[in-house]
Structures are given as C-alpha cells and as structure tokens.
N, C-alpha and C positions, 0 to 999 in steps of 0.2 A: 976726463975721458968718459964718454957715455958707456953705460953698461950694455952688454950684448943683449939682443932680443931673441927669444927662443920660441915665440909663438905660444899657443894655448897648451895647457898641460893637464892631463887627467891620469890619476892612478889607475892602472889596468887591473888591479886585484882588490876585492873587498870580501871581508869575512864577517859572518854573524854566527851567534850561538843559538841553537834551537834545542832546548832541553839538553840531552846528551850528545847531540849532533853538532858538528861544525859545518857550516854551509859557506862555500867560497864561490863567488862569481868572478869570472875572468873574461876580459874583453879579448876576443879573437881578432877584432878589428872593426872597421866601419867603412861604408861606401856612401857616397851621395847619390840619391836617386830622385827622379821627378815624383811629384805628388800624384798628379792626375794620370791614371792608367793603373798603377798599383793600388791607388786609393781614390775614393770619391769620384769615380769615372762618370757617374750620372749627374754630377753637379757642374755648374758653369764656373767660369773663372772668377766672377764677382762674388759668388757664394763661397768659393774656396778661400778667396782673399779675406772675406769677413770671418770665416772660421779660424784661419791661421792668425789673423791680426788679434783676435780675442785671446789667444794663448801665446802670443809673442814668438811665432814661428815664421820663417820665410814662406811666401805664398807660391813658390815654384819648386823648390827642392827641399829635401830633408836628409838627415844623416840616418842611414839604416845600420844600426850596430848589431853585432853578433856576439852573444854572451853565453857560452857553455857554463854549466853549473857542476861543482865538485862537492860531494857530501862525504864527510868522514863520520861514519856511524860509531866509531870506536872499535868496530870489528871488521869493517870493509871500507875501502876508499872507492866511491862510486862516481864516475864521470858521466854526465848526461850530455851527449853529443860531442863531436870532435872538431867543430869549426871547419873552416875552409881548407886548412892545410896548404899545400903548395899551389892549389888552384888560383889563389888570389894574393899570394905572398908578395908579388910585385905591384900590387894594386890596393894596398891598404888593409888587408886581412890575412889570416893564416898564422897567427902568432900564439895560439893557445899553448902549444907544446913547450916553447921556450919560456913562456910566462908562468908556467907551473912552478918554476924555481922561486919566483917572487912570493908564492904562497907556501913555500917550504917543501915542495914535493918534486920528485923526478918522474918522468914518464913511466918508468918501470915500477913505480909504487902503486899505480892504478890497478885495483883488483877487478873492477867491473866497468865496462862501458855499456850504458843503456841508451838506446837511441829513441828519441821521440818520433822521428820519421826520417825519410831517406832523401831529402832535398840537399843540394850541394853544400850549403853552409852548415850542414849537420854531419855529413859523412866524408867531406873532402879530406879531413885530417886523420882518417882511419889508418892510412899508410904514410910512411915517411920514406920517400924513394920507393923501393920495392919491398921494404920491410914493415912489419906492424909498428905503428907509432907508439903503441902501448903494449909492449911485448908480453906482459904477464897477465893481461886482462882477459876475463871472460866477456863474451859479447852477447848482448840481449836486444831484442827488438820485438814489436808486436807481430804476431803470426800473420795477420791479414796484411799488414804493411809490407812485409817481405814477400808474401805470395803475390800481391798485386804487382809489385815492381818486377818480380821474376817472370811472371806470365806476360806482362805488358798489355794484356787485352783491354784493360780499362784505363790505361794511362793516357791522359789528354795529349794531343799532338804537340802542344807547345813544350811538353816535357820530354821530347825525344832525346835531346842531349843529356838530360838528367838520367833517363833510363840507361843510356849507353854508359854513363859514369857508374851507375849502380852495377851493371853487368861486369864492368871492369874491376871495380873496387870491392864490392860486397858479395856478389853472387859466388865467386870462387871460395869464399870463406863460410859457405852455408853450413858445413858440418861443425863449425866452431860456435854457432849461435845457439842460444836458448831462446825459444819462441814463446812469447807471452800472450795470454788472453786477458780480457778485462777481469780485474780482481786478483791476478796472480802476484805473488810476492817476488820482488827482485832480491831482497835480503831482509833481515830483521828490521822492521820499521819503514820499509819502502814498498809501496804497492802500485802496480800499473793500473791505469784507468783509461778506458776507451774515450777518444775525443776525435772521432773521424770527421773528415771534411777538408781541412787544409791540405792534408794528403789522405789517401783513401783509407789508410789504416793507422792514422796518427794516434799516438799514445801520450798521455801525461802521467805524472808520477806524484803520489801523495807521500809526504814525509811525516812520520809520527814518532815523537820521542818525549817521554816524561810529561805527557798530557798536552804537549804543544804540537801543532800541525802546520804544514805549509804545502803548497802545490807547485811543482815544477810543471808549468803548463805549456812549455814548448812554444808553438806558434798558433795557439788558440786565438791570440790577438797579435797582430803584427805592428801596431802603432798605438801609443798611449792615448792619443786624441782621436784619430780617425777610426780606429777599430772599436774603441770603447764608447765614444760619443755617437758613433753611427754604425752600430753592430749589424744592421740589416743592409748596409752598403756592400755590394759584391766586391771582394778584393781580388786584384789581378793575380796574386800569388796562390790563391786557393784552387786546388785541383777539382773539388766538387763543391761548387759555390753554394748550392742550396743546403747541403749537409753542413758546410762550414758555418753558415749563418745560424743554423739551428744549434750547432754545438756551441758557438760563441755566445748566443743568447742563454743557453742552459748553464754554461760554466760561469759567465759573468753574474748571473742571478745567484748561483750557488755560492760563489766566493763572497759576494756582497752580503748575502743573507747570513752566512756563517761567520763573517768577519775573518775569513781565511787569508793568511799570508800567501802571497803569490811571488814566484820567481819566473820571469818571462824572458825568453831568448832575445826579443827585440824591444823590451821595455828600456827606458832611459837608465843608463848605468847609475847605481849598481844593480839595476834590474830587479829590485825587490820592493814590494809595496802591497797596498790594499786596493780594493775596488769599492767605491761608494756609489749607491744608486739614489738618484734624486730626480723627480719630475720625469720619470720614465727613461732617463739616460744614465749612463755610467761614467765614472770619473776615476782616473788613476791617482792614488794618494801615495807618494813615495815614502818609503820607510824612513823614519827619523831615528830617535834614540830608544824606541820602545823596548827593544830586546837588551838594552844595556842598563836598565834601571829596574 
C-alpha cells in the first residue's frame, strides 16, 4: 500500500543563542507574489529570467514569507512585529500567535511588542478579535512612524487601505505606546535604529549580548536576491523609494563591513544570515552552524 503524500514540510520555528539572548524566528505564513512590479520593475522579462535562473528561482512568481522575531533577553520577552493576524488567516498567513506554543511560549508571556513599521504584515496581529493579542505586552514604535501614519499627510495613495487599518487597529492604542527615537533603548541590550524609507519612519533593532551582536532589520530588504543583488532597483513595497534605496545601501554596507548577523522579516526562513559584498554587489549568506560551535 503506498504511503500517503503530505506535500512539502518546513518547521515554522527556529531558535539560536546569541550570547545571553535566545532569538526565535517564527513563520507567520507565506504568499505567492509576482516578481515584476514588487521587484525589478525596470528590467525586461529576459533579464529577469537570467537573474532567477542563476539562483534557481522561478522567473514569474516567488514566495513572500513573513517572519516575526522573538527575543528572550533573560529579563524580557520581546516580540518584533505581529504578523498578519486574522487579515490573511484564510490565505496562508496569520499563524504567529498559535505557533508561539511551538517555541514554548504563550501570547500572555510577551513583555514588549516593538514594531519595525506599520505595514499590514507587521501590525495585523496586534488584535485577536477585539482583544489585544498579547495582553500583557508594552507597545513600542518609532515616533516618526506613528506620527506619519496618524497624520496621513505624507502617506502614498497606494497605502490608503493600510492607513485605514492603522487608524482602526493602532491609533486607538496611542496612549499605550512608548515612542522611540534613533538610539533609544527598548530594554537592556536592544536599541532602536532609524532606517527610514520602506516606510516613512521604519525602525530596525540592534541586539547586543555578551559581546555578540545582531540586527533585526525588518524590511530594509524585501528579498534575498532582488533587494541585495540590485539594491538601487526601486521596490514596489517601498513608501519613499529614494530614501529606501539610500537606507538599503547604507545598511547593506554596514552589515557586510561589520560581519553583523542579520534577522530579516522577508529573508528565507529561518531568516537569519550574513551579507557579503563582492564586485560592488551584495549576497545573502544563510546562517549555518556558526552559533552552535
């Protein structure tokens, strides 16, 4: 009798140790999206086919994964971004909250939720139904990011639905937020750093413990090939494309020069790796066993 076929299988939770910190990445889900438009819009089909063929990717669609990060400092359990929540739960994403159990935690264990920015795949899981999804957590976000979405004056037209979501989910909780500036401390060993462009007040977060460092860079780069190999290519997801390109260039050069470990919301799961610079281009190097030996 033939064995049943179950399709592809990927563990949704991955944990590394960074000094005294434990860093867990959790797949909220994934959606298939077209390449051209979100990425490489200025390139023709033949050129895109050559780029994707060289890295063994399809030449028309890719899987866009969504990977929040959870950091246990030993004193606080800090969640970076909340995934889609119910917004996409019927369509392949929105599973962060239930998958916390696979990492050994419950939603009420989260002490701090720090947002990189206010796009739907980062804020959709803030509420579960009408109740806070992480009932005991303090909320943190960059001050500029909150103010830009709240005023709406500079939000690009294509983000109109996103702003409506912000006003529904986030704005009513304004008095529960701690607002961060560049260089502010989230808690011991975690510092906010400005990385504006993908959204108008996008933040990333540097982790430091026992002489080791890592960068939770949010959406500084949205794809491990298209964003790193072609950082000057305008990305459809970026709200201020000129600022996003400048930030992408700055951060890629920084992490490559410093040899800094990176955790990226849209990098291939487990979404942890390094950036290498060669011949003026950047390349994603997935984490192997470096932190286990």
